N, C-alpha and C positions, 0 to 999 in steps of 0.2 A: 554395514556403511553400503554395499550395495543398495538395498533397499533405499537409503536416503539419497544417494547419488538419481536414482532411477525417478525417485518423487519430485526431486529437485528438476530433474529434467523432462518431464511432465509438465512442471509448472513453466517452465521457458519456453516449450515448445506451444503450448497451448496458447500460452500470453502471445506468442509471437505469431501464431496463426491468425487468432481473433482482431488483433489490430492489423495485421497485413490487409487481410480480407475485407477489414472496412473500410481503410482508407484508401485502397485499390477501389472499392466501389465509389468514394466520393471522389476519386481522380487525384486521390493524391500520394500517389505513390513514391514522388520526391521525398515525402516528411516521413516515411516510414523507419529508416534507420535511427532519424532523431526521437520520434515519439516513441520509441520500442527501448531506447535508452533510457528517456526521461521515466518512463512508467515503469520501467525494469528497476530503478533504484527505488521505489514505492513497494511493487509487488515483491519483492525479496528483501524488505526492511525486519532487521530482527526484532525492532519493536512490536510490530506487529503480532511476529511468532508469540511474544513473550505475553502479549493481551490475550490470545488465544489459546496458551497454553494455560493460564490462570483459569479460565472458562472451562476447559476440556477436564481439568484437574477437579475443578468443584463438580462437574457433572460425574466424573469416575467415582466420587464419595459418596453420591446420592444412587449409583447403580441403575441408572436409565436406562431403559429400552433401545435399541437400535433406531426404530421409528420414532421414538420421542427426542435422540439426538439429533435426527435429521430435524426436525419439527426447530427447535430450540437453535442447532447450529443456523439454520436459514434466517430466522427471525431476527439472530444476534448481526448477519451477515448483511441482510438491506438492512437493518439500523444503520451499520456502518456506512453503506453505500450512500442512502440518503443523508443522512448527516454532511458526510462530505461533500456529497455532489453540493448540496447547498452552503456550504464554506466555501467552495470553489467558485459559485456564484457570485457570493460576495467578493473573493479576491478579485474575479475578473473585471469589474467595476473598478475596485482600486488600481489594479495592473493597466487600465485603459490608459491613466495619465502618466504612465509610465515610460520614458522611451526603451526601446530592445536593448541597447547596451547595458541595462541596469540588468536584466535579465543574467546575461553573459557575467558579470561582476558576482551579482548574488549565485549562480550555479559553481563558480571555482569557489569563492569565499564558504558557501556551506559544503561542498565537496571536501576541503582542505579539513573545515569542523567535524565532519563523519567520517574521516579517515584518522584523525587525531583521537577523538572519542572512543571510536572502534576500538584503537589500539592499547588505549586506556581501559577498555572494558568500564567505560563510565555510563550509567544509562541515560539514557535520554526521554524516559518515560516520566511525566509529572505527577508526583506524589503516588509511587507505585504501592506502598503501604496501604493509602486511603481506597485506591481501585480494588487493590486484594480484598479487601474487608466488605466492597459493596459486591464484588462476584461471589463471595459464599455466602452473602446474606440476601442473596435476591433468590426469587424464588423459581423453581427451576420449569419454567412455562415460558410460550411463545412471548406472550406482553411482558415478559419478565426480560426475558431476553432481549427484547428491542430495545425497550427502555434502558438496561444495560449497555447494548450497542452506541444507541445517542449520547447517551455520558460518558463511555470512555474514547469514544471518537476524538474528544479534545485532547485526551492526554497524549495522540501521535503527532502533535504537532509539532514539538520539537523535533521530532523525526523527519517529518515529510512535509515542514513548510517552506524547506528550502524549493525543494522538488516544485510541488504544486504551485508554487509563486511564480518561479522562472517559467513554469508552463502558461500558467494564467497569463504571463507578459508576452510570450510570444501567439498565444492563440487569440488573445484579445485584437491583434491585427487584423483577425480574419474578418471581420462582421460578427455581430451578435450571434444569429442564429446557427453560422457553422460553428462558433465558438462555443456553444450550450450543446450543440452535438459530440463536439471534441471532448468537450469537459465528461459527458456522460460517457463516453467511449473509455476515457482513460480512467475512470472510477471504475470502471468494468474490470480492465486488469488490474487495478489496485485490490480489489477484493478476491480475483480468481485464486489466489493461493489457498484462501479461508476455504473457498468452496471445493478445489482440488483434494485438500485434505480431508475435508468432511466426506467427500462422496467416494473417495478412492481406497481409504483406509476403512470405511465401512464401521468400524467399532469404537468407542470412546478411547479405549486401552491403546490401540493403532495409533490411533490420530494423535493423543497426547504424545507417543513415544517420536511419532515423526516429527510434530510440531519440537518437542525438546531437545531433538536432534538439532534443529534448524537455530534454535538459541543456543547451543553450545558451539553453534559454528558462527557466530555473530560477528568477531573479530574479521575474519574472512569477508562475512558479507556488507559488512559496512566497509571495507577497503574498497571492495568492488562497486559498490554504491557509490562512493567518494571518488571513485577513478573514473565513473562513468559520468557523473556530475562534472568534474571538470573536463573532460571531453565536450560535452555540450556546452560548459563556459567559454571554449575556445571555437567551438563552432558558431557561437551567438556573436562574438567577437569579431570572428572573420569574415561577416556579412552574411548572416543566417536570412532567408526569408521563407515564408510558405509557399 
């Protein structure tokens, strides 16, 4: 239990440190609390841990070396980052036509949805059985892992589409160049838990154990994420600005 808490603390502190430093460099220190809240609703998303646990279980069955684990894990994470970034670019163009109050309403609605589905322990991953088959049938190579990362990225949308859309609407008001940069930063935080698990645990067995522990706490994580989203929605509706 202590190891799980310590691992989650590392994720939270690292996420906060990276985002705070980057936003400070951009002269956006006032946006740090809101950015951190939105990014963390995705960063500690149980759905991400579900997908990653499937991958780690598949790798443990094949008994790969630590070096190969790092290579395959990195390829998978890079694929998720790239895929999510381009999905975000598409959302930015759509979000630019939406008024800011839509972000507030969306955040509150998705926050309630996240809490309810979390308490009911209802999966928000599209076609989990199909994804499981894909993961276990894929080659244990960097190319296979990258391809898999691109494919499974879309399965995370029911879990993070709300947070992502809210964020896209908010940053779309800041101008394209800055919005693209803020999008890149958000996605860095989004994949950071996977990077921490991969590097800090050091083996397939330990990484799998920690990821599974996070999945077992999906109810608590969903409630936390939902409450954070509702808080962001209230912030937006009461006069948010970058």
